PQR file of N, CA, C, O and H, with PARSE charges and radii, in Angstrom:
ATOM      1  N   MET A   1      -1.719  30.263  25.321 -0.4000 1.5000
ATOM      2  CA  MET A   1      -1.373  28.721  24.547 -0.0000 2.0000
ATOM      3  C   MET A   1      -2.620  28.713  23.709  0.5500 1.7000
ATOM      4  O   MET A   1      -3.779  29.106  23.838 -0.5500 1.4000
ATOM      5  N   SER A   2      -1.704  27.935  22.547 -0.4000 1.5000
ATOM      6  CA  SER A   2      -3.038  27.556  21.175 -0.0000 2.0000
ATOM      7  C   SER A   2      -3.174  26.362  21.921  0.5500 1.7000
ATOM      8  O   SER A   2      -2.635  25.876  22.916 -0.5500 1.4000
ATOM      9  H   SER A   2      -0.762  27.615  22.442  0.4000 1.0000
ATOM     10  N   ASP A   3      -4.086  26.035  21.107 -0.4000 1.5000
ATOM     11  CA  ASP A   3      -4.522  24.568  20.720 -0.0000 2.0000
ATOM     12  C   ASP A   3      -4.442  23.874  20.259  0.5500 1.7000
ATOM     13  O   ASP A   3      -4.931  24.017  19.138 -0.5500 1.4000
ATOM     14  H   ASP A   3      -4.524  26.430  20.299  0.4000 1.0000
ATOM     15  N   PRO A   4      -3.773  22.381  20.547 -0.5600 1.5000
ATOM     16  CA  PRO A   4      -2.830  21.657  19.726  0.2800 2.0000
ATOM     17  C   PRO A   4      -3.968  21.120  18.597  0.5500 1.7000
ATOM     18  O   PRO A   4      -3.902  19.896  18.478 -0.5500 1.4000
ATOM     19  N   GLY A   5      -4.432  21.403  18.210 -0.4000 1.5000
ATOM     20  CA  GLY A   5      -6.077  20.815  17.351 -0.0000 2.0000
ATOM     21  C   GLY A   5      -5.870  19.168  17.846  0.5500 1.7000
ATOM     22  O   GLY A   5      -5.000  18.789  18.630 -0.5500 1.4000
ATOM     23  H   GLY A   5      -4.486  22.397  18.307  0.4000 1.0000
ATOM     24  N   PRO A   6      -6.921  18.280  17.164 -0.5600 1.5000
ATOM     25  CA  PRO A   6      -7.525  17.087  17.280  0.2800 2.0000
ATOM     26  C   PRO A   6      -5.891  16.820  16.596  0.5500 1.7000
ATOM     27  O   PRO A   6      -4.980  17.341  15.952 -0.5500 1.4000
ATOM     28  N   SER A   7      -6.402  15.427  17.390 -0.4000 1.5000
ATOM     29  CA  SER A   7      -5.540  14.963  17.316 -0.0000 2.0000
ATOM     30  C   SER A   7      -5.612  13.221  16.174  0.5500 1.7000
ATOM     31  O   SER A   7      -6.558  12.517  16.526 -0.5500 1.4000
ATOM     32  H   SER A   7      -7.141  15.004  17.913  0.4000 1.0000
ATOM     33  N   PRO A   8      -4.729  12.585  14.950 -0.5600 1.5000
ATOM     34  CA  PRO A   8      -4.790  11.485  14.337  0.2800 2.0000
ATOM     35  C   PRO A   8      -5.768  10.810  14.495  0.5500 1.7000
ATOM     36  O   PRO A   8      -5.812  10.122  15.514 -0.5500 1.4000
ATOM     37  N   SER A   9      -7.061  10.767  13.399 -0.4000 1.5000
ATOM     38  CA  SER A   9      -7.552   9.357  13.424 -0.0000 2.0000
ATOM     39  C   SER A   9      -7.014   8.072  13.902  0.5500 1.7000
ATOM     40  O   SER A   9      -5.931   7.900  13.342 -0.5500 1.4000
ATOM     41  H   SER A   9      -7.026  11.326  12.571  0.4000 1.0000
ATOM     42  N   PRO A  10      -7.288   7.117  14.674 -0.5600 1.5000
ATOM     43  CA  PRO A  10      -6.551   5.764  14.041  0.2800 2.0000
ATOM     44  C   PRO A  10      -6.699   4.809  12.343  0.5500 1.7000
ATOM     45  O   PRO A  10      -6.250   3.844  11.725 -0.5500 1.4000
ATOM     46  N   GLU A  11      -7.621   5.889  12.262 -0.4000 1.5000
ATOM     47  CA  GLU A  11      -7.642   4.774  10.478 -0.0000 2.0000
ATOM     48  C   GLU A  11      -6.709   5.513   9.804  0.5500 1.7000
ATOM     49  O   GLU A  11      -5.929   4.788   9.186 -0.5500 1.4000
ATOM     50  H   GLU A  11      -7.986   6.673  12.763  0.4000 1.0000
ATOM     51  N   GLN A  12      -6.469   6.837   9.675 -0.4000 1.5000
ATOM     52  CA  GLN A  12      -5.174   7.385   8.878 -0.0000 2.0000
ATOM     53  C   GLN A  12      -4.254   7.224   9.068  0.5500 1.7000
ATOM     54  O   GLN A  12      -3.411   7.549   8.232 -0.5500 1.4000
ATOM     55  H   GLN A  12      -7.102   7.426  10.177  0.4000 1.0000
ATOM     56  N   ALA A  13      -3.795   6.483  10.576 -0.4000 1.5000
ATOM     57  CA  ALA A  13      -2.238   5.631  10.934 -0.0000 2.0000
ATOM     58  C   ALA A  13      -2.515   4.356  10.142  0.5500 1.7000
ATOM     59  O   ALA A  13      -1.696   3.889   9.351 -0.5500 1.4000
ATOM     60  H   ALA A  13      -4.480   6.219  11.255  0.4000 1.0000
ATOM     61  N   ALA A  14      -3.415   3.949  10.330 -0.4000 1.5000
ATOM     62  CA  ALA A  14      -3.483   2.456   9.923 -0.0000 2.0000
ATOM     63  C   ALA A  14      -3.697   2.059   7.952  0.5500 1.7000
ATOM     64  O   ALA A  14      -3.968   1.010   7.367 -0.5500 1.4000
ATOM     65  H   ALA A  14      -4.081   4.329  10.973  0.4000 1.0000
ATOM     66  N   ALA A  15      -3.452   3.292   7.518 -0.4000 1.5000
ATOM     67  CA  ALA A  15      -3.952   3.327   5.695 -0.0000 2.0000
ATOM     68  C   ALA A  15      -2.885   2.569   5.537  0.5500 1.7000
ATOM     69  O   ALA A  15      -3.223   1.728   4.704 -0.5500 1.4000
ATOM     70  H   ALA A  15      -3.232   4.144   7.993  0.4000 1.0000
ATOM     71  N   GLY A  16      -1.483   2.323   5.941 -0.4000 1.5000
ATOM     72  CA  GLY A  16      -0.300   1.880   4.738 -0.0000 2.0000
ATOM     73  C   GLY A  16       1.190   2.587   5.086  0.5500 1.7000
ATOM     74  O   GLY A  16       1.584   3.282   6.023 -0.5500 1.4000
ATOM     75  H   GLY A  16      -1.209   3.006   6.618  0.4000 1.0000
ATOM     76  N   PRO A  17       1.444   2.375   4.594 -0.5600 1.5000
ATOM     77  CA  PRO A  17       2.795   2.953   4.215  0.2800 2.0000
ATOM     78  C   PRO A  17       3.469   4.239   3.102  0.5500 1.7000
ATOM     79  O   PRO A  17       4.089   4.022   2.061 -0.5500 1.4000
ATOM     80  N   SER A  18       3.119   5.598   3.701 -0.4000 1.5000
ATOM     81  CA  SER A  18       2.970   6.542   3.182 -0.0000 2.0000
ATOM     82  C   SER A  18       4.054   7.735   2.758  0.5500 1.7000
ATOM     83  O   SER A  18       3.933   8.848   2.246 -0.5500 1.4000
ATOM     84  H   SER A  18       2.615   5.774   4.546  0.4000 1.0000
ATOM     85  N   THR A  19       5.229   6.897   3.255 -0.4000 1.5000
ATOM     86  CA  THR A  19       6.527   7.555   2.231 -0.0000 2.0000
ATOM     87  C   THR A  19       7.236   6.277   2.038  0.5500 1.7000
ATOM     88  O   THR A  19       7.054   5.196   2.599 -0.5500 1.4000
ATOM     89  H   THR A  19       5.327   5.993   3.671  0.4000 1.0000
ATOM     90  N   PHE A  20       8.229   6.683   0.969 -0.4000 1.5000
ATOM     91  CA  PHE A  20       9.395   5.762   0.778 -0.0000 2.0000
ATOM     92  C   PHE A  20       9.705   4.697   0.880  0.5500 1.7000
ATOM     93  O   PHE A  20       9.600   3.595   0.340 -0.5500 1.4000
ATOM     94  H   PHE A  20       8.377   7.561   0.513  0.4000 1.0000
ATOM     95  N   ALA A  21      10.313   5.413   2.046 -0.4000 1.5000
ATOM     96  CA  ALA A  21      10.772   4.504   3.293 -0.0000 2.0000
ATOM     97  C   ALA A  21      10.548   3.434   3.522  0.5500 1.7000
ATOM     98  O   ALA A  21      11.066   2.407   3.082 -0.5500 1.4000
ATOM     99  H   ALA A  21      10.398   6.308   2.484  0.4000 1.0000
ATOM    100  N   ALA A  22       9.236   3.685   4.698 -0.4000 1.5000
ATOM    101  CA  ALA A  22       8.205   3.306   4.365 -0.0000 2.0000
ATOM    102  C   ALA A  22       7.544   1.840   3.844  0.5500 1.7000
ATOM    103  O   ALA A  22       7.309   0.716   4.287 -0.5500 1.4000
ATOM    104  H   ALA A  22       8.816   4.519   5.056  0.4000 1.0000
ATOM    105  N   SER A  23       7.398   2.669   2.527 -0.4000 1.5000
ATOM    106  CA  SER A  23       6.835   1.185   1.209 -0.0000 2.0000
ATOM    107  C   SER A  23       8.488   0.560   1.551  0.5500 1.7000
ATOM    108  O   SER A  23       8.617  -0.048   2.613 -0.5500 1.4000
ATOM    109  H   SER A  23       7.590   3.582   2.167  0.4000 1.0000
ATOM    110  N   LEU A  24       9.469   0.687   0.831 -0.4000 1.5000
ATOM    111  CA  LEU A  24      10.276  -0.310   0.513 -0.0000 2.0000
ATOM    112  C   LEU A  24      10.885  -1.135   1.854  0.5500 1.7000
ATOM    113  O   LEU A  24      11.356  -2.252   1.641 -0.5500 1.4000
ATOM    114  H   LEU A  24       9.365   1.181  -0.033  0.4000 1.0000
ATOM    115  N   ALA A  25      10.884  -0.591   3.275 -0.4000 1.5000
ATOM    116  CA  ALA A  25      11.187  -1.579   4.147 -0.0000 2.0000
ATOM    117  C   ALA A  25      10.072  -2.721   4.092  0.5500 1.7000
ATOM    118  O   ALA A  25      10.321  -3.925   4.148 -0.5500 1.4000
ATOM    119  H   ALA A  25      10.501   0.317   3.448  0.4000 1.0000
ATOM    120  N   LEU A  26       8.475  -2.007   3.943 -0.4000 1.5000
ATOM    121  CA  LEU A  26       7.912  -3.668   3.515 -0.0000 2.0000
ATOM    122  C   LEU A  26       8.148  -4.067   2.585  0.5500 1.7000
ATOM    123  O   LEU A  26       7.324  -4.974   2.696 -0.5500 1.4000
ATOM    124  H   LEU A  26       8.272  -1.029   3.898  0.4000 1.0000
ATOM    125  N   LYS A  27       8.647  -4.277   1.486 -0.4000 1.5000
ATOM    126  CA  LYS A  27       9.059  -5.123  -0.033 -0.0000 2.0000
ATOM    127  C   LYS A  27       9.741  -5.263   0.477  0.5500 1.7000
ATOM    128  O   LYS A  27       9.529  -6.467   0.613 -0.5500 1.4000
ATOM    129  H   LYS A  27       9.317  -3.540   1.396  0.4000 1.0000
ATOM    130  N   GLN A  28      11.599  -4.907   1.692 -0.4000 1.5000
ATOM    131  CA  GLN A  28      12.000  -5.481   1.446 -0.0000 2.0000
ATOM    132  C   GLN A  28      11.549  -7.187   2.415  0.5500 1.7000
ATOM    133  O   GLN A  28      11.563  -8.377   2.100 -0.5500 1.4000
ATOM    134  H   GLN A  28      11.772  -3.928   1.582  0.4000 1.0000
ATOM    135  N   ARG A  29      11.091  -6.186   4.017 -0.4000 1.5000
ATOM    136  CA  ARG A  29      10.198  -7.863   5.206 -0.0000 2.0000
ATOM    137  C   ARG A  29       9.382  -9.280   4.105  0.5500 1.7000
ATOM    138  O   ARG A  29       9.139 -10.460   4.359 -0.5500 1.4000
ATOM    139  H   ARG A  29      11.079  -5.219   4.273  0.4000 1.0000
ATOM    140  N   ALA A  30       9.090  -8.151   2.459 -0.4000 1.5000
ATOM    141  CA  ALA A  30       7.985  -9.252   2.501 -0.0000 2.0000
ATOM    142  C   ALA A  30       8.976 -10.459   0.954  0.5500 1.7000
ATOM    143  O   ALA A  30       8.828 -11.599   0.515 -0.5500 1.4000
ATOM    144  H   ALA A  30       9.287  -7.193   2.252  0.4000 1.0000
ATOM    145  N   GLY A  31       9.943  -9.233   0.663 -0.4000 1.5000
ATOM    146  CA  GLY A  31      10.854 -10.446  -0.384 -0.0000 2.0000
ATOM    147  C   GLY A  31      11.554 -11.279   0.868  0.5500 1.7000
ATOM    148  O   GLY A  31      12.164 -12.231   0.381 -0.5500 1.4000
ATOM    149  H   GLY A  31      10.062  -8.306   1.020  0.4000 1.0000
ATOM    150  N   GLY A  32      11.693 -11.250   2.469 -0.4000 1.5000
ATOM    151  CA  GLY A  32      12.528 -12.284   2.779 -0.0000 2.0000
ATOM    152  C   GLY A  32      12.006 -13.483   2.308  0.5500 1.7000
ATOM    153  O   GLY A  32      12.830 -14.087   1.621 -0.5500 1.4000
ATOM    154  H   GLY A  32      11.198 -10.477   2.865  0.4000 1.0000
ATOM    155  N   ILE A  33      10.626 -14.211   2.464 -0.4000 1.5000
ATOM    156  CA  ILE A  33      10.134 -15.389   1.655 -0.0000 2.0000
ATOM    157  C   ILE A  33      10.456 -16.072   0.748  0.5500 1.7000
ATOM    158  O   ILE A  33      10.720 -17.240   0.464 -0.5500 1.4000
ATOM    159  H   ILE A  33       9.957 -13.720   3.023  0.4000 1.0000
ATOM    160  N   VAL A  34      10.325 -14.349   0.021 -0.4000 1.5000
ATOM    161  CA  VAL A  34      10.629 -15.182  -1.946 -0.0000 2.0000
ATOM    162  C   VAL A  34      12.092 -15.859  -1.709  0.5500 1.7000
ATOM    163  O   VAL A  34      12.259 -17.046  -1.429 -0.5500 1.4000
ATOM    164  H   VAL A  34      10.110 -13.400   0.253  0.4000 1.0000
ATOM    165  N   VAL A  35      13.056 -14.950  -1.862 -0.4000 1.5000
ATOM    166  CA  VAL A  35      14.148 -15.666  -1.841 -0.0000 2.0000
ATOM    167  C   VAL A  35      14.049 -17.006  -1.523  0.5500 1.7000
ATOM    168  O   VAL A  35      13.953 -17.802  -2.457 -0.5500 1.4000
ATOM    169  H   VAL A  35      12.921 -13.986  -2.089  0.4000 1.0000
ATOM    170  N   PRO A  36      14.055 -17.483  -0.174 -0.5600 1.5000
ATOM    171  CA  PRO A  36      14.017 -18.911   0.315  0.2800 2.0000
ATOM    172  C   PRO A  36      13.475 -20.263  -0.765  0.5500 1.7000
ATOM    173  O   PRO A  36      13.994 -21.287  -1.210 -0.5500 1.4000
ATOM    174  N   ILE A  37      12.529 -19.783  -0.838 -0.4000 1.5000
ATOM    175  CA  ILE A  37      11.142 -20.182  -2.121 -0.0000 2.0000
ATOM    176  C   ILE A  37      12.421 -20.414  -3.094  0.5500 1.7000
ATOM    177  O   ILE A  37      13.214 -21.326  -2.862 -0.5500 1.4000
ATOM    178  H   ILE A  37      12.107 -18.952  -0.477  0.4000 1.0000
ATOM    179  N   LEU A  38      12.603 -19.367  -4.410 -0.4000 1.5000
ATOM    180  CA  LEU A  38      13.040 -19.495  -5.134 -0.0000 2.0000
ATOM    181  C   LEU A  38      14.543 -20.481  -5.390  0.5500 1.7000
ATOM    182  O   LEU A  38      14.995 -21.152  -6.318 -0.5500 1.4000
ATOM    183  H   LEU A  38      11.959 -18.626  -4.599  0.4000 1.0000
ATOM    184  N   THR A  39      14.958 -20.136  -4.052 -0.4000 1.5000
ATOM    185  CA  THR A  39      15.910 -21.500  -4.164 -0.0000 2.0000
ATOM    186  C   THR A  39      15.749 -22.656  -3.352  0.5500 1.7000
ATOM    187  O   THR A  39      16.590 -23.179  -2.622 -0.5500 1.4000
ATOM    188  H   THR A  39      14.591 -19.591  -3.298  0.4000 1.0000
ATOM    189  N   VAL A  40      14.890 -22.903  -3.506 -0.4000 1.5000
ATOM    190  CA  VAL A  40      14.271 -24.051  -3.253 -0.0000 2.0000
ATOM    191  C   VAL A  40      13.804 -25.062  -4.749  0.5500 1.7000
ATOM    192  O   VAL A  40      13.969 -26.217  -5.144 -0.5500 1.4000
ATOM    193  H   VAL A  40      14.206 -22.478  -4.100  0.4000 1.0000
ATOM    194  N   ILE A  41      13.136 -23.788  -5.226 -0.4000 1.5000
ATOM    195  CA  ILE A  41      12.627 -24.417  -6.257 -0.0000 2.0000
ATOM    196  C   ILE A  41      14.191 -24.297  -7.535  0.5500 1.7000
ATOM    197  O   ILE A  41      14.431 -25.147  -8.392 -0.5500 1.4000
ATOM    198  H   ILE A  41      13.002 -22.850  -4.905  0.4000 1.0000
ATOM    199  N   LEU A  42      14.900 -23.197  -7.322 -0.4000 1.5000
ATOM    200  CA  LEU A  42      16.052 -23.582  -8.211 -0.0000 2.0000
ATOM    201  C   LEU A  42      16.903 -24.467  -7.803  0.5500 1.7000
ATOM    202  O   LEU A  42      18.076 -24.095  -7.786 -0.5500 1.4000
ATOM    203  H   LEU A  42      14.705 -22.506  -6.627  0.4000 1.0000
ATOM    204  N   ALA A  43      16.688 -25.465  -7.489 -0.4000 1.5000
ATOM    205  CA  ALA A  43      17.785 -26.593  -6.160 -0.0000 2.0000
ATOM    206  C   ALA A  43      17.292 -27.534  -6.899  0.5500 1.7000
ATOM    207  O   ALA A  43      18.115 -28.246  -7.473 -0.5500 1.4000
ATOM    208  H   ALA A  43      15.734 -25.767  -7.504  0.4000 1.0000
ATOM    209  N   PHE A  44      15.951 -27.795  -7.088 -0.4000 1.5000
ATOM    210  CA  PHE A  44      14.904 -28.857  -7.671 -0.0000 2.0000
ATOM    211  C   PHE A  44      15.258 -28.974  -9.197  0.5500 1.7000
ATOM    212  O   PHE A  44      15.246 -29.920  -9.984 -0.5500 1.4000
ATOM    213  H   PHE A  44      15.282 -27.217  -6.621  0.4000 1.0000
ATOM    214  N   VAL A  45      15.640 -27.386  -9.328 -0.4000 1.5000
ATOM    215  CA  VAL A  45      15.195 -27.899 -11.109 -0.0000 2.0000
ATOM    216  C   VAL A  45      17.011 -28.222 -11.452  0.5500 1.7000
ATOM    217  O   VAL A  45      17.309 -29.151 -12.203 -0.5500 1.4000
ATOM    218  H   VAL A  45      15.650 -26.617  -8.689  0.4000 1.0000
ATOM    219  N   MET A  46      17.982 -27.440 -10.877 -0.4000 1.5000
ATOM    220  CA  MET A  46      19.514 -28.300 -11.149 -0.0000 2.0000
ATOM    221  C   MET A  46      19.275 -29.752 -10.462  0.5500 1.7000
ATOM    222  O   MET A  46      19.952 -30.654 -10.956 -0.5500 1.4000
ATOM    223  H   MET A  46      17.740 -26.686 -10.267  0.4000 1.0000
ATOM    224  N   GLY A  47      18.471 -30.085  -9.470 -0.4000 1.5000
ATOM    225  CA  GLY A  47      18.693 -31.587  -9.130 -0.0000 2.0000
ATOM    226  C   GLY A  47      17.794 -32.302 -10.661  0.5500 1.7000
ATOM    227  O   GLY A  47      18.374 -33.118 -11.377 -0.5500 1.4000
ATOM    228  H   GLY A  47      17.921 -29.352  -9.068  0.4000 1.0000
ATOM    229  N   GLY A  48      16.400 -31.846 -10.950 -0.4000 1.5000
ATOM    230  CA  GLY A  48      15.975 -32.181 -12.327 -0.0000 2.0000
ATOM    231  C   GLY A  48      17.380 -32.796 -14.242  0.5500 1.7000
ATOM    232  O   GLY A  48      17.458 -33.583 -15.186 -0.5500 1.4000
ATOM    233  H   GLY A  48      15.929 -31.183 -10.368  0.4000 1.0000
ATOM    234  N   VAL A  49      18.187 -31.447 -13.446 -0.4000 1.5000
ATOM    235  CA  VAL A  49      19.104 -30.948 -14.678 -0.0000 2.0000
ATOM    236  C   VAL A  49      20.369 -32.383 -14.881  0.5500 1.7000
ATOM    237  O   VAL A  49      20.653 -33.132 -15.816 -0.5500 1.4000
ATOM    238  H   VAL A  49      18.124 -30.808 -12.679  0.4000 1.0000
ATOM    239  N   VAL A  50      20.910 -32.205 -13.307 -0.4000 1.5000
ATOM    240  CA  VAL A  50      21.825 -33.043 -13.210 -0.0000 2.0000
ATOM    241  C   VAL A  50      21.558 -34.391 -13.768  0.5500 1.7000
ATOM    242  O   VAL A  50      22.371 -34.868 -14.560 -0.5500 1.4000
ATOM    243  H   VAL A  50      20.679 -31.597 -12.548  0.4000 1.0000
ATOM    244  N   VAL A  51      19.648 -35.574 -13.157 -0.4000 1.5000
ATOM    245  CA  VAL A  51      19.646 -36.636 -13.592 -0.0000 2.0000
ATOM    246  C   VAL A  51      19.166 -36.575 -14.990  0.5500 1.7000
ATOM    247  O   VAL A  51      19.403 -37.400 -15.872 -0.5500 1.4000
ATOM    248  H   VAL A  51      18.988 -35.187 -12.513  0.4000 1.0000
ATOM    249  N   ALA A  52      18.405 -35.405 -15.090 -0.4000 1.5000
ATOM    250  CA  ALA A  52      18.916 -35.651 -16.485 -0.0000 2.0000
ATOM    251  C   ALA A  52      19.833 -36.124 -18.101  0.5500 1.7000
ATOM    252  O   ALA A  52      19.917 -36.844 -19.096 -0.5500 1.4000
ATOM    253  H   ALA A  52      18.213 -34.734 -14.374  0.4000 1.0000
ATOM    254  N   ALA A  53      20.632 -34.409 -16.841 -0.4000 1.5000
ATOM    255  CA  ALA A  53      22.300 -34.893 -17.943 -0.0000 2.0000
ATOM    256  C   ALA A  53      22.538 -36.469 -17.688  0.5500 1.7000
ATOM    257  O   ALA A  53      21.982 -37.293 -18.415 -0.5500 1.4000
ATOM    258  H   ALA A  53      20.564 -33.824 -16.033  0.4000 1.0000
ATOM    259  N   THR A  54      23.137 -36.744 -16.938 -0.4000 1.5000
ATOM    260  CA  THR A  54      23.044 -38.520 -16.510 -0.0000 2.0000
ATOM    261  C   THR A  54      22.765 -39.894 -16.850  0.5500 1.7000
ATOM    262  O   THR A  54      23.285 -40.991 -16.649 -0.5500 1.4000
ATOM    263  H   THR A  54      23.589 -36.075 -16.347  0.4000 1.0000
ATOM    264  N   GLN A  55      21.352 -39.246 -17.670 -0.4000 1.5000
ATOM    265  CA  GLN A  55      19.920 -40.177 -17.871 -0.0000 2.0000
ATOM    266  C   GLN A  55      20.253 -41.418 -17.073  0.5500 1.7000
ATOM    267  O   GLN A  55      20.777 -42.410 -17.580 -0.5500 1.4000
ATOM    268  H   GLN A  55      20.929 -38.355 -17.834  0.4000 1.0000
ATOM    269  N   HIS A  56      19.925 -41.309 -15.807 -0.4000 1.5000
ATOM    270  CA  HIS A  56      18.873 -41.768 -14.979 -0.0000 2.0000
ATOM    271  C   HIS A  56      18.011 -42.272 -14.512  0.5500 1.7000
ATOM    272  O   HIS A  56      17.392 -42.408 -15.567 -0.5500 1.4000
ATOM    273  H   HIS A  56      19.500 -40.503 -15.396  0.4000 1.0000
ATOM    274  N   SER A  57      17.268 -42.777 -13.674 -0.4000 1.5000
ATOM    275  CA  SER A  57      15.635 -42.645 -13.793 -0.0000 2.0000
ATOM    276  C   SER A  57      15.696 -41.749 -12.798  0.5500 1.7000
ATOM    277  O   SER A  57      16.709 -41.784 -12.098 -0.5500 1.4000
ATOM    278  H   SER A  57      17.770 -42.667 -12.816  0.4000 1.0000
ATOM    279  N   VAL A  58      14.490 -40.593 -12.449 -0.4000 1.5000
ATOM    280  CA  VAL A  58      14.177 -39.919 -11.362 -0.0000 2.0000
ATOM    281  C   VAL A  58      13.961 -40.307  -9.835  0.5500 1.7000
ATOM    282  O   VAL A  58      14.289 -39.836  -8.746 -0.5500 1.4000
ATOM    283  H   VAL A  58      13.667 -40.565 -13.017  0.4000 1.0000
ATOM    284  N   HIS A  59      12.909 -41.915 -10.522 -0.4000 1.5000
ATOM    285  CA  HIS A  59      12.468 -42.103  -8.974 -0.0000 2.0000
ATOM    286  C   HIS A  59      13.641 -42.736  -8.113  0.5500 1.7000
ATOM    287  O   HIS A  59      13.651 -42.397  -6.930 -0.5500 1.4000
ATOM    288  H   HIS A  59      12.643 -42.297 -11.407  0.4000 1.0000
ATOM    289  N   LYS A  60      14.674 -43.646  -8.559 -0.4000 1.5000
ATOM    290  CA  LYS A  60      15.807 -43.859  -8.212 -0.0000 2.0000
ATOM    291  C   LYS A  60      17.066 -43.265  -7.730  0.5500 1.7000
ATOM    292  O   LYS A  60      17.961 -43.721  -7.018 -0.5500 1.4000
ATOM    293  H   LYS A  60      14.666 -43.921  -9.520  0.4000 1.0000
ATOM    294  N   ALA A  61      16.857 -41.860  -8.441 -0.4000 1.5000
ATOM    295  CA  ALA A  61      17.618 -41.039  -7.898 -0.0000 2.0000
ATOM    296  C   ALA A  61      16.743 -39.860  -6.598  0.5500 1.7000
ATOM    297  O   ALA A  61      17.378 -39.006  -5.979 -0.5500 1.4000
ATOM    298  H   ALA A  61      16.130 -41.490  -9.019  0.4000 1.0000
ATOM    299  N   LEU A  62      15.393 -40.064  -6.443 -0.4000 1.5000
ATOM    300  CA  LEU A  62      14.605 -39.558  -5.726 -0.0000 2.0000
ATOM    301  C   LEU A  62      15.001 -40.695  -4.052  0.5500 1.7000
ATOM    302  O   LEU A  62      15.007 -40.207  -2.922 -0.5500 1.4000
ATOM    303  H   LEU A  62      14.876 -40.757  -6.946  0.4000 1.0000
ATOM    304  N   LEU A  63      15.322 -42.384  -4.393 -0.4000 1.5000
ATOM    305  CA  LEU A  63      15.367 -43.147  -3.280 -0.0000 2.0000
ATOM    306  C   LEU A  63      16.438 -42.875  -2.741  0.5500 1.7000
ATOM    307  O   LEU A  63      16.468 -42.878  -1.510 -0.5500 1.4000
ATOM    308  H   LEU A  63      15.317 -42.780  -5.311  0.4000 1.0000
ATOM    309  N   ALA A  64      17.621 -42.561  -3.483 -0.4000 1.5000
ATOM    310  CA  ALA A  64      18.689 -42.512  -2.533 -0.0000 2.0000
ATOM    311  C   ALA A  64      19.097 -42.523  -1.590  0.5500 1.7000
ATOM    312  O   ALA A  64      20.315 -42.420  -1.443 -0.5500 1.4000
ATOM    313  H   ALA A  64      17.597 -42.558  -4.482  0.4000 1.0000
TER
END
């Protein structure tokens, strides 16, 4: 029988994604929080546009 050789060190395994698929999967997981945050920001901007278009007070709209 032949010697299978040394096993890879844990430091090499934890270096990060080495394949394109692994890096793409990481980006998709990270993108999971970006989309909701951008949606909230867009909603506030659109709310400001509606309040500005109707020429009402922002403070009255927020308190309603």
